[in-house]
N, C-alpha and C positions, 0 to 999 in steps of 0.2 A: 577825297576819300582814299585815293592810292598813297598819297603822303601820310595819311594817318596810319594806314596799315603799315608802312614802311617804318613809320616812327614806332610802332608796336615791336616790329622784327628787329629794329636797332637797339630798342631797349632790352629785349631778351639776349640779344647777342652781346650787348655790353654787361650784362649780368654775368654771363658765361666766362667772359673776359674778366672779371672783377674776381670771381671765383678762382680763376687759374693765378691772379695775381695774388690773392690771398694765400693760396696754397703755397707758393714761393716764398711769401712773406714769411710763413710760419714753418720754414724750413723743408717744407714738401718737395719732393721730386718732381720734375716736369719733363716729360721726354720732347725731342725736338720735334716729333710728329705732331704732338698735342699743341706746340707753341706755333709752329708753322700752319696747321690746320686754322688756330685762332687768327692769326696774322691774315691769312687768304681770305678768311669768312667776312673779316671786320673790313678789309680792304673792297670785297664785291659788293658788300652793303653801301659802303660809303660811294663807290661810284654808280651804282643803281641809284641810290638816294639822291645824288648830285644831278643824274639825268631828269629823273621825274620831278625834282622839286623845280628845276628850269623850266621844264615843259609848264608844269603847274603854276609857275608865276607869270609867264608868257601870257597862259590861258587866262588867268585872274584879271591879268592888267588890260588885256583885251576886252573883257567885259565890263571893267571898271570904266574905261574909256567911252565905250558903247552906252552903258547906263547915263554916264553925265552926258553925253550927246544928246541921247533921247529927253533928258529932263530940259536940255538947252531948248528943244523945241517947243515946250510947254511954258517955259519961264525964262523971262527976259533979264533977271536981274541977279543971275548967278555970280559968286564971287571970283570965279576963275574960268578961262578958256577951256575946251575940251581937250587940246593938247596937254595941257597940265594935268588932267588926270592919268596920262600916261607918263610925261615928262619928269613929273614930281618925285616918282620913285629913285631916279637916279641923278638927283641933284644933292649934294652934300649939304647938310645942315637941314636944308627944306624938306628933305625925305623924312625927317624925323617928325614933321607934325602935318606937312600939307595935306599928304594923302588921307590922314585920318579929316582933318578939315571937309574935304571934299566928300569923304563917305558920309559925314554925319549930315552935311549939306543935302546929300542925296535923302537921306531919311526925312529932314525937316522941311524941305520944301516940297517933297512928294505928299507928304503928310498932309501940310498945309494946304496944298492946292486941291487935293481930293477932298478935304473937310468943307473947304469952301464951296465946292461942287455938291456937298451933301452926300457924300460917299461914307459910309461908316467903314471903319477899319480896325482889323483886330488889335487888341491890348497889346500883343506881343512885338507889333511892330513901332517899337522905341528905340532910342539911340543909346539905351544901356547896354545893349549887346556889342555897339560900336565900340563904346569904350572899353569894355572888356578886351574885345577883339585887339585895339590898338594896344593896350597895357600888354597882353600876352605877345604880341609881334614884337614890342622894344625888348622885352625881356628874354624872348627865344633868341633875338640878335646879339644881345650882350654876353649870354651865355655861349651861344656860338662863337664869338670872337674869342673870349677867355680860352675856350676848348683848343679853339684851333692854335693860337699863340704859345698856350701852355705846354701842348702836345709837342710841338715843334723843338722845344728845349727840354723836354722830359727825358731823363736818362736813368734814374733808380727806379725801383718798384714803387716805392711810397710815391713819385712823382706821376709814374703810370696810373698808379691806383687813384689818385688826386682827380687826373685827367678823365679818368673812366668814369667815376663817379660823377664830375659835373656834367659828362656827356649825357650819362642817364637821366641827370635831373633835367637837362635840356631835352630830351627825349619825352619825358614827362610832360613839360610845359608844350613841346610841340603836339602832342596828342590832344592837349586843351584845345591849344591854338586853332587845329585842324578843325575840331568838332564845332568851334564857336564861328569858324570862317565859313564852313558850311552852312550854319543857321543864318549867318548876316548875308549872305547869297540868298538863299532861299527865302527868306522873309522879303527880301527886296522884289526878287522875280516874282513872287506871287503876288504883290502889290503892283509892280511896274505895268501890267497891260491895262490896267484900270486908267491910266493916263492915256491910252490910244482910244478906248471905250469912250470916255467923256469928251474926246476930240472929234470923233465920229457924231457923237450926238448933238455937239455944237456946230458941225458942218451940216447935218441934218436940218438942224432947226434954222440954220442961216439960209440954207438952199429953200426949204420951204417958203420963209418969209418973204 
């Protein structure tokens, strides 16, 4: 949610920068104070966003690894080890598909196990959200790479304008990504406790027998 808020703030700041660049492109006069203020604001938001994003990423990966570990306690035929739930994010090429496979497996295997045990699930607990989540994640990263590389070599007003527009598009994608990430986590977190409930029931049945 904090990342979502910062994406919105960054989008608004990006629009102010775009407006400033348009004024310059149309021959308008921009004071040094306005330009410095814009640069300071953008840099400050960038630093805060980077710090929060790293904290958010670490927190998410910790949750992701733990969720996969918990499922391992109930299902013995998962495709990956618990360590891969964290490590797959940092391996080139593998990071493009393995986290998605694990998240999809979390949903599918959890649903299959609970259905076998006679537990009814909400229709919203489906892998459709996972597909959208990963699609937006890939798009967001592609745009982020473009903005980073393009802004490094930008010198003219037109180039800075292109970089700013791309960054704003990235913010919009980031807003959607943040929202669906929250949904994916909440949907699974709401269902996960059922795994332990049926485990306790099984243990009680075994003890009684």
